Structure formats: C-alpha cells, structure tokens
Backbone as CSV, one residue per row, in Angstrom:
resi,resn,N_x,N_y,N_z,CA_x,CA_y,CA_z,C_x,C_y,C_z
1,UNK,145.721,-31.706,204.802,145.459,-31.629,203.393,146.419,-32.514,202.590
2,UNK,147.537,-32.884,203.216,148.540,-33.675,202.520,147.956,-34.998,201.999
3,UNK,147.205,-35.764,202.805,146.626,-37.014,202.281,145.599,-36.774,201.166
4,UNK,144.847,-35.683,201.256,143.863,-35.393,200.218,144.536,-35.090,198.884
5,UNK,145.616,-34.326,198.934,146.347,-34.000,197.701,147.070,-35.233,197.173
6,UNK,147.592,-36.069,198.089,148.275,-37.289,197.668,147.301,-38.242,196.970
7,UNK,146.036,-38.201,197.359,145.028,-39.053,196.725,144.734,-38.615,195.289
8,UNK,145.092,-37.393,194.932,144.857,-36.879,193.582,146.017,-37.192,192.621
9,UNK,146.940,-38.052,193.058,148.087,-38.425,192.218,147.563,-39.065,190.935
10,UNK,148.045,-38.579,189.835,147.598,-39.065,188.544,146.541,-38.165,187.915
11,UNK,145.804,-37.424,188.735,144.813,-36.476,188.220,145.395,-35.065,188.170
12,UNK,145.969,-34.633,189.290,146.496,-33.274,189.379,147.966,-33.201,188.963
13,UNK,148.689,-34.265,189.183,150.107,-34.295,188.832,150.490,-35.720,188.465
14,UNK,151.626,-35.844,187.806,152.060,-37.144,187.294,152.360,-38.108,188.450
15,UNK,151.921,-39.362,188.360,152.151,-40.297,189.464,153.595,-40.799,189.567
16,UNK,154.394,-40.626,188.530,155.762,-41.134,188.570,156.763,-40.128,189.135
17,UNK,156.300,-38.943,189.583,157.201,-37.960,190.183,157.495,-38.326,191.632
18,UNK,158.702,-37.980,192.077,159.043,-38.238,193.478,158.280,-37.266,194.379
19,UNK,158.162,-37.632,195.640,157.391,-36.791,196.570,158.093,-35.470,196.870
20,UNK,159.390,-35.355,196.558,160.111,-34.116,196.806,160.154,-33.197,195.588
21,UNK,159.540,-33.602,194.493,159.546,-32.789,193.273,158.562,-31.621,193.416
22,UNK,158.984,-30.446,192.961,158.108,-29.277,193.022,156.998,-29.333,191.975
23,UNK,157.081,-30.262,191.048,156.014,-30.436,190.072,154.983,-31.447,190.563
24,UNK,155.196,-31.996,191.734,154.285,-32.988,192.294,153.719,-32.533,193.625
25,UNK,153.737,-33.455,194.575,153.137,-33.212,195.886,153.823,-32.067,196.636
26,UNK,155.137,-31.978,196.551,155.874,-30.916,197.249,155.503,-29.532,196.718
27,UNK,155.210,-29.428,195.432,154.788,-28.151,194.853,153.488,-27.663,195.458
28,UNK,152.543,-28.558,195.676,151.291,-28.173,196.328,151.531,-27.752,197.770
29,UNK,152.430,-28.439,198.441,152.746,-28.086,199.820,153.316,-26.673,199.907
30,UNK,154.265,-26.356,199.043,154.879,-25.030,199.044,153.859,-23.960,198.663
31,UNK,153.051,-24.234,197.635,152.041,-23.275,197.198,151.026,-22.983,198.301
32,UNK,150.555,-24.021,198.982,149.594,-23.806,200.064,150.221,-23.043,201.229
33,UNK,151.461,-23.359,201.552,152.138,-22.652,202.648,152.313,-21.175,202.325
34,UNK,152.752,-20.878,201.114,152.918,-19.478,200.713,151.576,-18.744,200.679
35,UNK,150.539,-19.417,200.191,149.220,-18.789,200.141,148.702,-18.482,201.535
36,UNK,148.886,-19.395,202.462,148.442,-19.155,203.838,149.226,-18.016,204.478
37,UNK,150.532,-17.994,204.262,151.343,-16.912,204.833,150.947,-15.559,204.258
38,UNK,150.738,-15.500,202.958,150.357,-14.254,202.319,148.989,-13.782,202.786
39,UNK,148.034,-14.690,202.851,146.694,-14.276,203.290,146.693,-13.862,204.750
40,UNK,147.460,-14.539,205.580,147.539,-14.162,206.991,148.158,-12.787,207.149
41,UNK,149.254,-12.545,206.444,149.898,-11.239,206.576,149.025,-10.140,205.993
42,UNK,148.311,-10.438,204.900,147.408,-9.442,204.325,146.286,-9.101,205.291
43,UNK,145.659,-10.133,205.837,144.508,-9.874,206.705,144.923,-9.263,208.028
44,UNK,146.008,-9.737,208.587,146.387,-9.257,209.919,147.052,-7.889,209.898
45,UNK,147.840,-7.630,208.905,148.583,-6.367,208.926,147.944,-5.309,208.054
46,UNK,147.780,-5.614,206.808,147.340,-4.582,205.871,145.923,-4.122,206.161
47,UNK,145.009,-5.073,206.290,143.607,-4.714,206.536,143.446,-4.074,207.905
48,UNK,144.101,-4.633,208.921,143.987,-4.073,210.265,144.601,-2.674,210.321
49,UNK,145.752,-2.496,209.718,146.389,-1.181,209.707,145.548,-0.172,208.943
50,UNK,145.016,-0.583,207.809,144.149,0.304,207.037,142.902,0.667,207.833
51,UNK,142.314,-0.303,208.512,141.131,-0.027,209.333,141.428,0.928,210.466
52,UNK,142.517,0.706,211.168,142.874,1.602,212.270,143.182,3.013,211.771
53,UNK,143.801,3.106,210.612,144.097,4.417,210.048,142.828,5.154,209.687
54,UNK,141.884,4.470,209.059,140.623,5.112,208.678,139.852,5.548,209.913
55,UNK,139.789,4.709,210.941,139.081,5.078,212.175,139.775,6.257,212.848
56,UNK,141.103,6.245,212.886,141.837,7.361,213.489,141.623,8.666,212.742
57,UNK,141.646,8.610,211.422,141.395,9.819,210.638,139.964,10.317,210.825
58,UNK,139.014,9.381,210.901,137.624,9.773,211.120,137.475,10.484,212.465
59,UNK,138.069,9.918,213.517,137.990,10.548,214.838,138.676,11.908,214.843
60,UNK,139.804,12.008,214.155,140.532,13.272,214.111,139.712,14.346,213.412
61,UNK,139.109,14.028,212.283,138.304,15.011,211.562,136.992,15.309,212.294
62,UNK,136.457,14.316,212.992,135.232,14.517,213.762,135.499,15.453,214.940
63,UNK,136.623,15.283,215.616,136.968,16.138,216.752,137.357,17.540,216.301
64,UNK,137.809,17.679,215.086,138.196,18.988,214.581,136.978,19.913,214.465
65,UNK,135.815,19.318,214.141,134.597,20.112,213.997,134.083,20.641,215.331
66,UNK,134.417,19.973,216.412,133.935,20.412,217.726,134.696,21.665,218.148
67,UNK,133.956,22.676,218.571,134.560,23.931,219.001,134.147,24.186,220.450
68,UNK,135.058,24.062,221.394,134.695,24.192,222.806,134.446,25.659,223.186
69,UNK,133.194,26.057,223.229,132.856,27.435,223.557,132.916,27.667,225.055
70,UNK,132.353,26.763,225.825,132.287,26.943,227.281,133.238,26.009,228.009
71,UNK,134.358,25.729,227.417,135.313,24.832,228.045,136.057,25.583,229.136
72,UNK,135.854,25.180,230.380,136.478,25.863,231.507,137.689,25.094,232.043
73,UNK,138.065,24.070,231.379,139.218,23.308,231.838,140.497,24.083,231.529
74,UNK,141.490,23.834,232.334,142.761,24.525,232.134,143.516,23.858,230.999
75,UNK,144.065,24.657,230.117,144.811,24.051,229.006,146.096,23.407,229.520
76,UNK,146.395,22.278,228.945,147.622,21.579,229.330,148.651,21.791,228.230
77,UNK,149.836,22.113,228.632,150.921,22.296,227.679,151.934,21.183,227.887
78,UNK,152.369,20.634,226.815,153.361,19.572,226.866,154.719,20.198,226.614
79,UNK,155.586,20.035,227.555,156.940,20.557,227.381,157.849,19.407,226.958
80,UNK,158.580,19.648,225.900,159.506,18.653,225.393,160.907,19.056,225.820
81,UNK,161.621,18.107,226.371,162.969,18.396,226.858,163.904,18.709,225.699
82,UNK,164.997,19.338,226.029,166.001,19.679,225.025,166.540,18.426,224.350
83,UNK,166.753,17.349,225.129,167.267,16.102,224.570,166.286,15.505,223.563
84,UNK,164.990,15.534,223.893,163.990,15.000,222.967,163.920,15.819,221.683
85,UNK,164.012,17.145,221.801,164.009,17.994,220.602,165.219,17.691,219.731
86,UNK,166.358,17.559,220.359,167.588,17.287,219.617,167.544,15.906,218.974
87,UNK,167.026,14.914,219.707,166.903,13.559,219.186,165.966,13.528,217.976
88,UNK,164.853,14.234,218.071,163.897,14.291,216.961,164.510,14.984,215.752
89,UNK,165.213,16.081,215.989,165.847,16.809,214.890,166.904,15.946,214.210
90,UNK,167.684,15.207,214.982,168.714,14.342,214.427,168.088,13.180,213.651
91,UNK,166.986,12.637,214.163,166.319,11.522,213.502,165.721,11.945,212.165
92,UNK,165.144,13.128,212.100,164.472,13.594,210.890,165.402,14.304,209.908
93,UNK,166.662,14.466,210.279,167.602,15.227,209.458,167.833,14.609,208.085
94,UNK,168.007,13.296,208.020,168.412,12.646,206.773,167.275,11.957,206.037
95,UNK,166.045,12.312,206.304,164.952,11.609,205.630,164.746,12.143,204.212
96,UNK,164.249,11.266,203.379,163.966,11.619,201.988,162.535,12.130,201.934
97,UNK,162.307,13.265,201.309,160.935,13.765,201.197,160.042,12.786,200.434
98,UNK,158.774,12.724,200.822,157.841,11.770,200.219,157.665,12.012,198.731
99,UNK,157.676,13.260,198.323,157.453,13.534,196.905,158.584,12.980,196.050
100,UNK,159.808,12.952,196.582,160.937,12.384,195.847,160.762,10.876,195.717
101,UNK,160.340,10.210,196.799,160.148,8.761,196.759,159.041,8.387,195.781
102,UNK,157.926,9.094,195.815,156.807,8.794,194.916,157.195,9.074,193.467
103,UNK,157.875,10.197,193.228,158.310,10.536,191.872,159.278,9.480,191.337
104,UNK,160.209,9.049,192.156,161.146,8.010,191.743,160.445,6.700,191.427
105,UNK,159.471,6.333,192.240,158.713,5.099,192.000,157.959,5.180,190.680
106,UNK,157.335,6.323,190.415,156.583,6.505,189.166,157.522,6.482,187.959
107,UNK,158.678,7.137,188.067,159.634,7.155,186.947,160.157,5.750,186.660
108,UNK,160.517,5.009,187.711,160.995,3.640,187.510,159.892,2.769,186.915
109,UNK,158.643,2.983,187.347,157.526,2.222,186.788,157.357,2.517,185.304
110,UNK,157.442,3.775,184.927,157.294,4.145,183.518,158.416,3.549,182.669
111,UNK,159.649,3.637,183.166,160.777,3.056,182.435,160.591,1.548,182.285
112,UNK,160.140,0.885,183.342,159.924,-0.558,183.289,158.797,-0.926,182.339
113,UNK,157.721,-0.147,182.370,156.583,-0.420,181.482,157.010,-0.325,180.017
114,UNK,157.930,0.566,179.720,158.383,0.739,178.336,159.422,-0.321,177.955
115,UNK,160.366,-0.630,178.840,161.495,-1.478,178.453,161.269,-2.976,178.639
116,UNK,160.614,-3.380,179.709,160.489,-4.813,179.988,159.739,-5.562,178.889
117,UNK,158.655,-5.037,178.315,158.010,-5.777,177.213,158.910,-5.960,175.986
118,UNK,159.920,-5.113,175.806,160.857,-5.308,174.703,161.833,-6.448,175.012
119,UNK,162.158,-6.607,176.284,163.074,-7.678,176.682,162.343,-9.021,176.705
120,UNK,161.133,-9.032,177.284,160.309,-10.239,177.364,158.999,-9.983,176.607
121,UNK,158.916,-10.395,175.360,157.738,-10.082,174.553,156.439,-10.693,175.076
122,UNK,156.524,-11.726,175.931,155.317,-12.339,176.473,154.596,-11.399,177.434
123,UNK,155.331,-10.509,178.065,154.749,-9.566,179.015,154.218,-8.342,178.284
124,UNK,153.046,-7.958,178.626,152.439,-6.750,178.057,152.629,-5.604,179.041
125,UNK,152.402,-4.384,178.592,152.622,-3.203,179.429,151.691,-3.210,180.641
126,UNK,150.479,-3.731,180.481,149.532,-3.710,181.600,149.894,-4.749,182.665
127,UNK,150.661,-5.786,182.298,151.159,-6.716,183.307,152.144,-6.003,184.235
128,UNK,153.020,-5.220,183.653,154.015,-4.496,184.446,153.334,-3.444,185.317
129,UNK,152.357,-2.738,184.769,151.619,-1.741,185.539,150.920,-2.378,186.732
130,UNK,150.286,-3.529,186.498,149.624,-4.245,187.593,150.628,-4.649,188.657
131,UNK,151.803,-5.081,188.225,152.835,-5.460,189.180,153.245,-4.267,190.051
132,UNK,153.404,-3.105,189.446,153.805,-1.934,190.217,152.692,-1.432,191.133
133,UNK,151.455,-1.731,190.814,150.351,-1.352,191.709,150.277,-2.299,192.898
134,UNK,150.497,-3.586,192.655,150.370,-4.593,193.711,151.636,-4.710,194.555
135,UNK,152.783,-4.350,194.040,154.069,-4.551,194.717,154.143,-3.933,196.113
136,UNK,153.662,-2.701,196.351,153.766,-2.177,197.718,153.002,-3.002,198.747
137,UNK,151.858,-3.531,198.363,151.075,-4.361,199.282,151.835,-5.639,199.608
138,UNK,152.389,-6.277,198.588,153.129,-7.507,198.813,154.417,-7.256,199.589
139,UNK,155.055,-6.128,199.368,156.265,-5.799,200.122,155.938,-5.623,201.598
140,UNK,154.802,-5.011,201.883,154.371,-4.848,203.271,154.151,-6.210,203.920
141,UNK,153.487,-7.115,203.196,153.245,-8.464,203.709,154.544,-9.241,203.852
142,UNK,155.466,-9.053,202.924,156.753,-9.729,202.993,157.533,-9.266,204.224
143,UNK,157.493,-7.987,204.510,158.185,-7.474,205.694,157.579,-8.073,206.958
144,UNK,156.260,-8.217,206.989,155.597,-8.824,208.139,156.008,-10.281,208.273
145,UNK,156.028,-11.010,207.152,156.424,-12.415,207.194,157.867,-12.602,207.626
146,UNK,158.750,-11.731,207.176,160.152,-11.806,207.603,160.278,-11.513,209.094
147,UNK,159.472,-10.592,209.574,159.493,-10.300,211.009,159.027,-11.480,211.848
148,UNK,158.052,-12.229,211.341,157.565,-13.406,212.065,158.581,-14.528,212.092
149,UNK,159.321,-14.687,211.017,160.217,-15.838,210.914,161.633,-15.554,211.391
150,UNK,161.965,-14.334,211.716,163.325,-14.037,212.192,163.532,-14.551,213.599
C-alpha cells in the first residue's frame, strides 16, 4: 500500500513534507498499522472469546434442563488435595469483589463526565460516556497486542 499512498502526494497530504513526517506518508503508515493491529486483536480475541462464552453458557443451560431419571452410571467424585484447596484459598484471599470494581468504574465515569467538559469545553458529556463504554474493549485488545509484541 506504500506506493499507492505515495502516489497520492499532493492530494491527500502536502508534497513538500518529508517522508518521515507524521503529517505525510509516515502518518498513513502508522495509522494503517494501528488499524490492522486493533482489528486483528478485536476479531481474534474479543469476538472469539465472546463466541466461546456464549456457546459455553448455552451448553451449560441446555444440560441443566436434562434430568437423568434412569442413569445407572456410577457417580464420580472429584477429590481435591489439601495442597490444591490451600492454594486456591490463598489465591482467592486478596481479590476485590466484582461489585466494588464495577461501582468504582461507574463512579469514576460519572466524575469524569461532569468534570472533563469543564476542563476541555470542546468535549461534550456524551463523548466521555462513549469513551467509558468503549474503553474496556480497547483495553482488552491492548493487552492482547502487548502480549504479542513482548
């Protein structure tokens, strides 16, 4: 795509800019690279994870309706070792409850929606709200992209 964009010199961007300027050819290169990375991470992680979650929940709720009346198989019990129980208890000891995280996110969003338009008058309250709705999706994609490039 680089030669195609370079052929648009004078139409899309000023012809007197250097090739390393972000207002010229280099800006298109960076924009296309970021767009490809974002779309790849969105399609590969977010959509796939959402799809697998929906299918898993569907199977779980579908199997819940089945009631084995004549099931003659022997029930299997899973025994968890003392070490595994202790490891799980230690791992879950310091976690933050989900309701606290969601409440904090909502409170910070409300404070931002009220204060940021006073600091930057060009931004309206609905711009900030949209940002807070889209931010978790982009953060998920950013984490995926950082994992790929590390």
